[in-house]
Biotite code that builds the C-alpha atoms (Angstrom):
import biotite.structure as struc

atoms = struc.array([
    struc.Atom([-33.751, 2.007, -54.971], chain_id="A", res_id=1, res_name="MET", atom_name="CA", element="C"),
    struc.Atom([-32.496, -0.866, -57.027], chain_id="A", res_id=2, res_name="LYS", atom_name="CA", element="C"),
    struc.Atom([-29.575, -1.760, -53.973], chain_id="A", res_id=3, res_name="PHE", atom_name="CA", element="C"),
    struc.Atom([-33.058, -1.376, -51.555], chain_id="A", res_id=4, res_name="LEU", atom_name="CA", element="C"),
    struc.Atom([-34.340, -4.097, -54.064], chain_id="A", res_id=5, res_name="PHE", atom_name="CA", element="C"),
    struc.Atom([-31.240, -6.268, -54.168], chain_id="A", res_id=6, res_name="ASP", atom_name="CA", element="C"),
    struc.Atom([-30.941, -6.503, -50.414], chain_id="A", res_id=7, res_name="PHE", atom_name="CA", element="C"),
    struc.Atom([-34.375, -7.081, -49.578], chain_id="A", res_id=8, res_name="LEU", atom_name="CA", element="C"),
    struc.Atom([-34.010, -11.096, -49.043], chain_id="A", res_id=9, res_name="PRO", atom_name="CA", element="C"),
    struc.Atom([-31.299, -10.241, -46.628], chain_id="A", res_id=10, res_name="ILE", atom_name="CA", element="C"),
    struc.Atom([-33.653, -7.884, -44.758], chain_id="A", res_id=11, res_name="LEU", atom_name="CA", element="C"),
    struc.Atom([-36.457, -10.289, -44.807], chain_id="A", res_id=12, res_name="LEU", atom_name="CA", element="C"),
    struc.Atom([-34.505, -13.068, -44.129], chain_id="A", res_id=13, res_name="PHE", atom_name="CA", element="C"),
    struc.Atom([-33.319, -11.218, -40.947], chain_id="A", res_id=14, res_name="PHE", atom_name="CA", element="C"),
    struc.Atom([-36.927, -10.478, -39.635], chain_id="A", res_id=15, res_name="ILE", atom_name="CA", element="C"),
    struc.Atom([-38.025, -13.783, -40.084], chain_id="A", res_id=16, res_name="ALA", atom_name="CA", element="C"),
    struc.Atom([-35.026, -15.014, -38.659], chain_id="A", res_id=17, res_name="PHE", atom_name="CA", element="C"),
    struc.Atom([-35.922, -12.662, -35.544], chain_id="A", res_id=18, res_name="LYS", atom_name="CA", element="C"),
    struc.Atom([-39.539, -13.468, -35.018], chain_id="A", res_id=19, res_name="PHE", atom_name="CA", element="C"),
    struc.Atom([-39.651, -17.039, -36.077], chain_id="A", res_id=20, res_name="TYR", atom_name="CA", element="C"),
    struc.Atom([-36.220, -19.270, -36.110], chain_id="A", res_id=21, res_name="GLY", atom_name="CA", element="C"),
    struc.Atom([-33.410, -20.098, -39.009], chain_id="A", res_id=22, res_name="ILE", atom_name="CA", element="C"),
    struc.Atom([-35.579, -22.398, -40.557], chain_id="A", res_id=23, res_name="TYR", atom_name="CA", element="C"),
    struc.Atom([-38.714, -20.069, -41.261], chain_id="A", res_id=24, res_name="VAL", atom_name="CA", element="C"),
    struc.Atom([-36.303, -17.321, -42.343], chain_id="A", res_id=25, res_name="ALA", atom_name="CA", element="C"),
    struc.Atom([-34.560, -20.200, -45.194], chain_id="A", res_id=26, res_name="THR", atom_name="CA", element="C"),
    struc.Atom([-37.468, -20.549, -46.511], chain_id="A", res_id=27, res_name="ALA", atom_name="CA", element="C"),
    struc.Atom([-38.325, -16.955, -46.943], chain_id="A", res_id=28, res_name="VAL", atom_name="CA", element="C"),
    struc.Atom([-34.606, -16.150, -48.436], chain_id="A", res_id=29, res_name="ALA", atom_name="CA", element="C"),
    struc.Atom([-35.410, -18.642, -50.933], chain_id="A", res_id=30, res_name="ILE", atom_name="CA", element="C"),
    struc.Atom([-38.813, -17.575, -51.289], chain_id="A", res_id=31, res_name="ALA", atom_name="CA", element="C"),
    struc.Atom([-37.732, -13.263, -52.145], chain_id="A", res_id=32, res_name="ALA", atom_name="CA", element="C"),
    struc.Atom([-35.385, -14.793, -54.110], chain_id="A", res_id=33, res_name="THR", atom_name="CA", element="C"),
    struc.Atom([-37.086, -16.376, -56.498], chain_id="A", res_id=34, res_name="ILE", atom_name="CA", element="C"),
    struc.Atom([-39.475, -13.014, -56.092], chain_id="A", res_id=35, res_name="ILE", atom_name="CA", element="C"),
    struc.Atom([-36.470, -10.602, -56.848], chain_id="A", res_id=36, res_name="GLN", atom_name="CA", element="C"),
    struc.Atom([-35.289, -12.271, -60.146], chain_id="A", res_id=37, res_name="VAL", atom_name="CA", element="C"),
    struc.Atom([-39.298, -13.564, -61.367], chain_id="A", res_id=38, res_name="GLY", atom_name="CA", element="C"),
    struc.Atom([-39.510, -9.475, -60.816], chain_id="A", res_id=39, res_name="VAL", atom_name="CA", element="C"),
    struc.Atom([-36.516, -9.023, -62.832], chain_id="A", res_id=40, res_name="LEU", atom_name="CA", element="C"),
    struc.Atom([-37.421, -11.815, -65.273], chain_id="A", res_id=41, res_name="TRP", atom_name="CA", element="C"),
    struc.Atom([-40.637, -9.602, -65.932], chain_id="A", res_id=42, res_name="LEU", atom_name="CA", element="C"),
    struc.Atom([-39.079, -6.025, -65.911], chain_id="A", res_id=43, res_name="ARG", atom_name="CA", element="C"),
    struc.Atom([-36.455, -6.592, -68.199], chain_id="A", res_id=44, res_name="HIS", atom_name="CA", element="C"),
    struc.Atom([-36.558, -9.956, -70.026], chain_id="A", res_id=45, res_name="ARG", atom_name="CA", element="C"),
    struc.Atom([-33.244, -11.426, -68.808], chain_id="A", res_id=46, res_name="LYS", atom_name="CA", element="C"),
    struc.Atom([-31.650, -11.782, -65.276], chain_id="A", res_id=47, res_name="VAL", atom_name="CA", element="C"),
    struc.Atom([-27.877, -10.955, -64.907], chain_id="A", res_id=48, res_name="GLU", atom_name="CA", element="C"),
    struc.Atom([-25.791, -13.410, -63.580], chain_id="A", res_id=49, res_name="THR", atom_name="CA", element="C"),
    struc.Atom([-24.832, -12.918, -60.487], chain_id="A", res_id=50, res_name="MET", atom_name="CA", element="C"),
    struc.Atom([-28.715, -12.633, -59.410], chain_id="A", res_id=51, res_name="PRO", atom_name="CA", element="C"),
    struc.Atom([-29.053, -16.730, -61.193], chain_id="A", res_id=52, res_name="LEU", atom_name="CA", element="C"),
    struc.Atom([-25.759, -17.421, -58.821], chain_id="A", res_id=53, res_name="VAL", atom_name="CA", element="C"),
    struc.Atom([-27.064, -16.095, -55.906], chain_id="A", res_id=54, res_name="THR", atom_name="CA", element="C"),
    struc.Atom([-30.238, -18.143, -56.490], chain_id="A", res_id=55, res_name="LEU", atom_name="CA", element="C"),
    struc.Atom([-28.863, -21.049, -57.417], chain_id="A", res_id=56, res_name="VAL", atom_name="CA", element="C"),
    struc.Atom([-26.450, -21.078, -54.177], chain_id="A", res_id=57, res_name="LEU", atom_name="CA", element="C"),
    struc.Atom([-30.007, -20.461, -52.262], chain_id="A", res_id=58, res_name="ILE", atom_name="CA", element="C"),
    struc.Atom([-32.199, -22.303, -53.790], chain_id="A", res_id=59, res_name="VAL", atom_name="CA", element="C"),
    struc.Atom([-29.622, -25.879, -53.110], chain_id="A", res_id=60, res_name="VAL", atom_name="CA", element="C"),
    struc.Atom([-27.711, -24.225, -49.959], chain_id="A", res_id=61, res_name="LEU", atom_name="CA", element="C"),
    struc.Atom([-31.504, -23.198, -48.380], chain_id="A", res_id=62, res_name="GLY", atom_name="CA", element="C"),
    struc.Atom([-33.060, -26.066, -49.834], chain_id="A", res_id=63, res_name="GLY", atom_name="CA", element="C"),
    struc.Atom([-30.312, -28.239, -47.595], chain_id="A", res_id=64, res_name="ALA", atom_name="CA", element="C"),
    struc.Atom([-31.156, -26.518, -44.872], chain_id="A", res_id=65, res_name="THR", atom_name="CA", element="C"),
    struc.Atom([-34.615, -27.624, -45.048], chain_id="A", res_id=66, res_name="LEU", atom_name="CA", element="C"),
    struc.Atom([-34.373, -30.727, -46.108], chain_id="A", res_id=67, res_name="ALA", atom_name="CA", element="C"),
    struc.Atom([-31.852, -31.491, -43.962], chain_id="A", res_id=68, res_name="LEU", atom_name="CA", element="C"),
    struc.Atom([-32.704, -29.757, -40.597], chain_id="A", res_id=69, res_name="GLN", atom_name="CA", element="C"),
    struc.Atom([-29.294, -28.494, -41.031], chain_id="A", res_id=70, res_name="ASP", atom_name="CA", element="C"),
    struc.Atom([-28.062, -24.843, -41.078], chain_id="A", res_id=71, res_name="GLU", atom_name="CA", element="C"),
    struc.Atom([-24.680, -25.384, -41.514], chain_id="A", res_id=72, res_name="THR", atom_name="CA", element="C"),
    struc.Atom([-25.455, -25.239, -44.906], chain_id="A", res_id=73, res_name="PHE", atom_name="CA", element="C"),
    struc.Atom([-27.410, -21.901, -44.873], chain_id="A", res_id=74, res_name="ILE", atom_name="CA", element="C"),
    struc.Atom([-24.211, -20.300, -43.329], chain_id="A", res_id=75, res_name="LYS", atom_name="CA", element="C"),
    struc.Atom([-21.838, -21.876, -46.435], chain_id="A", res_id=76, res_name="TRP", atom_name="CA", element="C"),
    struc.Atom([-23.930, -19.061, -48.950], chain_id="A", res_id=77, res_name="LYS", atom_name="CA", element="C"),
    struc.Atom([-22.324, -16.231, -48.055], chain_id="A", res_id=78, res_name="PRO", atom_name="CA", element="C"),
    struc.Atom([-19.189, -17.553, -47.839], chain_id="A", res_id=79, res_name="THR", atom_name="CA", element="C"),
    struc.Atom([-20.336, -19.517, -51.349], chain_id="A", res_id=80, res_name="ALA", atom_name="CA", element="C"),
    struc.Atom([-21.405, -15.978, -53.422], chain_id="A", res_id=81, res_name="VAL", atom_name="CA", element="C"),
    struc.Atom([-18.293, -13.831, -51.537], chain_id="A", res_id=82, res_name="ASN", atom_name="CA", element="C"),
    struc.Atom([-15.870, -17.157, -52.879], chain_id="A", res_id=83, res_name="TRP", atom_name="CA", element="C"),
    struc.Atom([-17.514, -17.172, -55.931], chain_id="A", res_id=84, res_name="LEU", atom_name="CA", element="C"),
    struc.Atom([-17.054, -12.935, -56.642], chain_id="A", res_id=85, res_name="PHE", atom_name="CA", element="C"),
    struc.Atom([-13.869, -13.242, -55.754], chain_id="A", res_id=86, res_name="SER", atom_name="CA", element="C"),
    struc.Atom([-12.762, -16.004, -58.280], chain_id="A", res_id=87, res_name="ILE", atom_name="CA", element="C"),
    struc.Atom([-14.698, -14.241, -61.184], chain_id="A", res_id=88, res_name="VAL", atom_name="CA", element="C"),
    struc.Atom([-12.403, -10.823, -60.291], chain_id="A", res_id=89, res_name="PHE", atom_name="CA", element="C"),
    struc.Atom([-9.578, -12.992, -60.356], chain_id="A", res_id=90, res_name="LEU", atom_name="CA", element="C"),
    struc.Atom([-10.147, -14.286, -63.320], chain_id="A", res_id=91, res_name="GLY", atom_name="CA", element="C"),
    struc.Atom([-10.595, -11.619, -65.294], chain_id="A", res_id=92, res_name="SER", atom_name="CA", element="C"),
    struc.Atom([-7.117, -10.475, -64.772], chain_id="A", res_id=93, res_name="ARG", atom_name="CA", element="C"),
    struc.Atom([-6.504, -13.406, -67.171], chain_id="A", res_id=94, res_name="PHE", atom_name="CA", element="C"),
    struc.Atom([-9.554, -13.592, -69.306], chain_id="A", res_id=95, res_name="ILE", atom_name="CA", element="C"),
    struc.Atom([-9.813, -10.055, -72.174], chain_id="A", res_id=96, res_name="GLY", atom_name="CA", element="C"),
    struc.Atom([-7.717, -7.168, -71.834], chain_id="A", res_id=97, res_name="ASP", atom_name="CA", element="C"),
    struc.Atom([-9.635, -5.415, -68.872], chain_id="A", res_id=98, res_name="LYS", atom_name="CA", element="C"),
    struc.Atom([-10.307, -6.769, -65.220], chain_id="A", res_id=99, res_name="THR", atom_name="CA", element="C"),
    struc.Atom([-13.830, -6.633, -64.182], chain_id="A", res_id=100, res_name="LEU", atom_name="CA", element="C"),
    struc.Atom([-13.391, -3.551, -62.413], chain_id="A", res_id=101, res_name="ILE", atom_name="CA", element="C"),
    struc.Atom([-11.989, -1.806, -65.139], chain_id="A", res_id=102, res_name="GLU", atom_name="CA", element="C"),
    struc.Atom([-14.822, -3.218, -67.314], chain_id="A", res_id=103, res_name="ARG", atom_name="CA", element="C"),
    struc.Atom([-17.530, -2.081, -64.721], chain_id="A", res_id=104, res_name="MET", atom_name="CA", element="C"),
    struc.Atom([-16.226, 1.056, -64.351], chain_id="A", res_id=105, res_name="MET", atom_name="CA", element="C"),
    struc.Atom([-14.398, 2.020, -66.655], chain_id="A", res_id=106, res_name="SER", atom_name="CA", element="C"),
    struc.Atom([-16.485, 4.417, -68.735], chain_id="A", res_id=107, res_name="SER", atom_name="CA", element="C"),
    struc.Atom([-16.633, 6.466, -65.654], chain_id="A", res_id=108, res_name="GLN", atom_name="CA", element="C"),
    struc.Atom([-13.071, 7.193, -65.126], chain_id="A", res_id=109, res_name="MET", atom_name="CA", element="C"),
    struc.Atom([-9.751, 6.627, -66.825], chain_id="A", res_id=110, res_name="GLU", atom_name="CA", element="C"),
    struc.Atom([-7.286, 4.961, -64.781], chain_id="A", res_id=111, res_name="LEU", atom_name="CA", element="C"),
    struc.Atom([-4.043, 3.554, -65.510], chain_id="A", res_id=112, res_name="PRO", atom_name="CA", element="C"),
    struc.Atom([-3.595, -0.308, -66.723], chain_id="A", res_id=113, res_name="LYS", atom_name="CA", element="C"),
    struc.Atom([-2.041, -0.974, -62.777], chain_id="A", res_id=114, res_name="ALA", atom_name="CA", element="C"),
    struc.Atom([-4.560, 1.474, -60.621], chain_id="A", res_id=115, res_name="VAL", atom_name="CA", element="C"),
    struc.Atom([-7.507, -1.129, -62.170], chain_id="A", res_id=116, res_name="TRP", atom_name="CA", element="C"),
    struc.Atom([-5.191, -4.323, -61.784], chain_id="A", res_id=117, res_name="ASN", atom_name="CA", element="C"),
    struc.Atom([-4.409, -3.033, -57.755], chain_id="A", res_id=118, res_name="ARG", atom_name="CA", element="C"),
    struc.Atom([-7.894, -2.569, -57.209], chain_id="A", res_id=119, res_name="LEU", atom_name="CA", element="C"),
    struc.Atom([-9.086, -5.393, -59.370], chain_id="A", res_id=120, res_name="ASN", atom_name="CA", element="C"),
    struc.Atom([-6.784, -7.181, -57.041], chain_id="A", res_id=121, res_name="SER", atom_name="CA", element="C"),
    struc.Atom([-7.724, -4.812, -53.860], chain_id="A", res_id=122, res_name="SER", atom_name="CA", element="C"),
    struc.Atom([-11.743, -6.500, -54.753], chain_id="A", res_id=123, res_name="TRP", atom_name="CA", element="C"),
    struc.Atom([-9.716, -10.425, -55.201], chain_id="A", res_id=124, res_name="VAL", atom_name="CA", element="C"),
    struc.Atom([-8.872, -9.916, -51.076], chain_id="A", res_id=125, res_name="VAL", atom_name="CA", element="C"),
    struc.Atom([-11.626, -8.019, -49.701], chain_id="A", res_id=126, res_name="PHE", atom_name="CA", element="C"),
    struc.Atom([-13.912, -11.319, -51.028], chain_id="A", res_id=127, res_name="PHE", atom_name="CA", element="C"),
    struc.Atom([-11.902, -14.239, -50.387], chain_id="A", res_id=128, res_name="PHE", atom_name="CA", element="C"),
    struc.Atom([-11.121, -12.073, -46.697], chain_id="A", res_id=129, res_name="ALA", atom_name="CA", element="C"),
    struc.Atom([-15.134, -12.071, -46.298], chain_id="A", res_id=130, res_name="MET", atom_name="CA", element="C"),
    struc.Atom([-15.768, -15.680, -47.432], chain_id="A", res_id=131, res_name="GLY", atom_name="CA", element="C"),
    struc.Atom([-13.616, -16.214, -44.402], chain_id="A", res_id=132, res_name="LEU", atom_name="CA", element="C"),
    struc.Atom([-14.756, -13.891, -41.877], chain_id="A", res_id=133, res_name="ALA", atom_name="CA", element="C"),
    struc.Atom([-18.557, -15.343, -42.665], chain_id="A", res_id=134, res_name="ASN", atom_name="CA", element="C"),
    struc.Atom([-16.627, -18.430, -41.548], chain_id="A", res_id=135, res_name="LEU", atom_name="CA", element="C"),
    struc.Atom([-15.255, -18.057, -37.917], chain_id="A", res_id=136, res_name="PHE", atom_name="CA", element="C"),
    struc.Atom([-18.688, -15.908, -37.312], chain_id="A", res_id=137, res_name="VAL", atom_name="CA", element="C"),
    struc.Atom([-20.787, -19.233, -38.247], chain_id="A", res_id=138, res_name="ALA", atom_name="CA", element="C"),
    struc.Atom([-18.378, -21.167, -37.180], chain_id="A", res_id=139, res_name="PHE", atom_name="CA", element="C"),
    struc.Atom([-17.589, -20.009, -33.524], chain_id="A", res_id=140, res_name="ASN", atom_name="CA", element="C"),
    struc.Atom([-20.250, -18.079, -32.757], chain_id="A", res_id=141, res_name="PHE", atom_name="CA", element="C"),
    struc.Atom([-24.107, -18.482, -31.914], chain_id="A", res_id=142, res_name="ASP", atom_name="CA", element="C"),
    struc.Atom([-26.899, -18.305, -35.081], chain_id="A", res_id=143, res_name="THR", atom_name="CA", element="C"),
    struc.Atom([-28.334, -15.370, -33.930], chain_id="A", res_id=144, res_name="ASP", atom_name="CA", element="C"),
    struc.Atom([-24.706, -13.650, -33.547], chain_id="A", res_id=145, res_name="THR", atom_name="CA", element="C"),
    struc.Atom([-24.045, -15.030, -36.965], chain_id="A", res_id=146, res_name="TRP", atom_name="CA", element="C"),
    struc.Atom([-27.488, -13.550, -38.177], chain_id="A", res_id=147, res_name="VAL", atom_name="CA", element="C"),
    struc.Atom([-26.277, -9.983, -37.011], chain_id="A", res_id=148, res_name="ASN", atom_name="CA", element="C"),
    struc.Atom([-22.835, -10.382, -38.688], chain_id="A", res_id=149, res_name="PHE", atom_name="CA", element="C"),
    struc.Atom([-24.593, -11.317, -41.839], chain_id="A", res_id=150, res_name="LYS", atom_name="CA", element="C"),
    struc.Atom([-26.564, -7.869, -42.172], chain_id="A", res_id=151, res_name="LEU", atom_name="CA", element="C"),
    struc.Atom([-25.026, -5.617, -40.285], chain_id="A", res_id=152, res_name="PHE", atom_name="CA", element="C"),
    struc.Atom([-21.106, -6.627, -40.226], chain_id="A", res_id=153, res_name="GLY", atom_name="CA", element="C"),
    struc.Atom([-20.976, -7.673, -43.446], chain_id="A", res_id=154, res_name="MET", atom_name="CA", element="C"),
    struc.Atom([-22.868, -4.496, -44.332], chain_id="A", res_id=155, res_name="LEU", atom_name="CA", element="C"),
    struc.Atom([-20.573, -2.484, -42.885], chain_id="A", res_id=156, res_name="GLY", atom_name="CA", element="C"),
    struc.Atom([-17.263, -4.073, -43.367], chain_id="A", res_id=157, res_name="LEU", atom_name="CA", element="C"),
    struc.Atom([-18.291, -3.742, -47.208], chain_id="A", res_id=158, res_name="THR", atom_name="CA", element="C"),
    struc.Atom([-19.333, 0.242, -46.888], chain_id="A", res_id=159, res_name="LEU", atom_name="CA", element="C"),
    struc.Atom([-15.495, 0.490, -45.138], chain_id="A", res_id=160, res_name="VAL", atom_name="CA", element="C"),
    struc.Atom([-14.275, -1.165, -48.222], chain_id="A", res_id=161, res_name="PHE", atom_name="CA", element="C"),
    struc.Atom([-16.221, 0.777, -50.586], chain_id="A", res_id=162, res_name="VAL", atom_name="CA", element="C"),
    struc.Atom([-15.047, 4.010, -48.745], chain_id="A", res_id=163, res_name="LEU", atom_name="CA", element="C"),
    struc.Atom([-11.131, 3.054, -48.920], chain_id="A", res_id=164, res_name="ALA", atom_name="CA", element="C"),
    struc.Atom([-11.453, 2.431, -52.706], chain_id="A", res_id=165, res_name="GLN", atom_name="CA", element="C"),
    struc.Atom([-12.545, 5.760, -52.674], chain_id="A", res_id=166, res_name="ALA", atom_name="CA", element="C"),
    struc.Atom([-10.059, 7.362, -51.460], chain_id="A", res_id=167, res_name="PHE", atom_name="CA", element="C"),
    struc.Atom([-7.942, 5.158, -53.116], chain_id="A", res_id=168, res_name="TYR", atom_name="CA", element="C"),
    struc.Atom([-9.396, 6.028, -56.629], chain_id="A", res_id=169, res_name="LEU", atom_name="CA", element="C"),
    struc.Atom([-9.174, 9.979, -55.313], chain_id="A", res_id=170, res_name="ALA", atom_name="CA", element="C"),
    struc.Atom([-5.843, 10.006, -55.786], chain_id="A", res_id=171, res_name="ARG", atom_name="CA", element="C"),
    struc.Atom([-5.599, 8.736, -59.219], chain_id="A", res_id=172, res_name="HIS", atom_name="CA", element="C"),
    struc.Atom([-8.089, 10.753, -60.629], chain_id="A", res_id=173, res_name="LEU", atom_name="CA", element="C"),
    struc.Atom([-6.807, 13.840, -62.725], chain_id="A", res_id=174, res_name="PRO", atom_name="CA", element="C"),
    struc.Atom([-7.522, 17.096, -60.665], chain_id="A", res_id=175, res_name="PRO", atom_name="CA", element="C"),
    struc.Atom([-10.599, 19.288, -62.140], chain_id="A", res_id=176, res_name="GLU", atom_name="CA", element="C"),
    struc.Atom([-9.584, 21.797, -64.790], chain_id="A", res_id=177, res_name="LYS", atom_name="CA", element="C"),
    struc.Atom([-10.481, 25.345, -63.064], chain_id="A", res_id=178, res_name="ALA", atom_name="CA", element="C"),
    struc.Atom([-13.156, 26.715, -65.143], chain_id="A", res_id=179, res_name="GLU", atom_name="CA", element="C"),
    struc.Atom([-11.119, 30.638, -66.360], chain_id="A", res_id=180, res_name="THR", atom_name="CA", element="C"),
    struc.Atom([-13.205, 33.038, -66.335], chain_id="A", res_id=181, res_name="LYS", atom_name="CA", element="C"),
    struc.Atom([-13.009, 35.542, -69.230], chain_id="A", res_id=182, res_name="GLU", atom_name="CA", element="C"),
])
């Protein structure tokens, strides 16, 4: 359910774009993100950093798109988010004792430090590459293709990457202990 809630502004952007075009879709994405952050605040009396960063980026880049009637700004938003993620994951190697991925997942599994570092580095590269892929599609194809890539392509690539990560992690997890029957 949380995934659907997090995904809602993108889905609404896609639907609005298909019916009304990029400018209405941008306004819908801004409104949906503001509402999403508001709901998070009302439910938890706090909002995590990433939804706030996403809100700022959609308001600034989406606002520029609407004010200047130039879709270039909204096309930069996925790249800005992905590159920000990349920088944060990279920076976590140098700040504190644990990488960001280790902080997020170490309560669920134990892995050697080298594996955590490789895992974190793979996320740095993935987010950077996703930002580049967005720019490539945004500025080499028409807006309709970019919107489809933003929804289906980026989601598909993320799912493939997460599955690859699961296979990688499976190699490093200790084998399950067989229960002995007495």
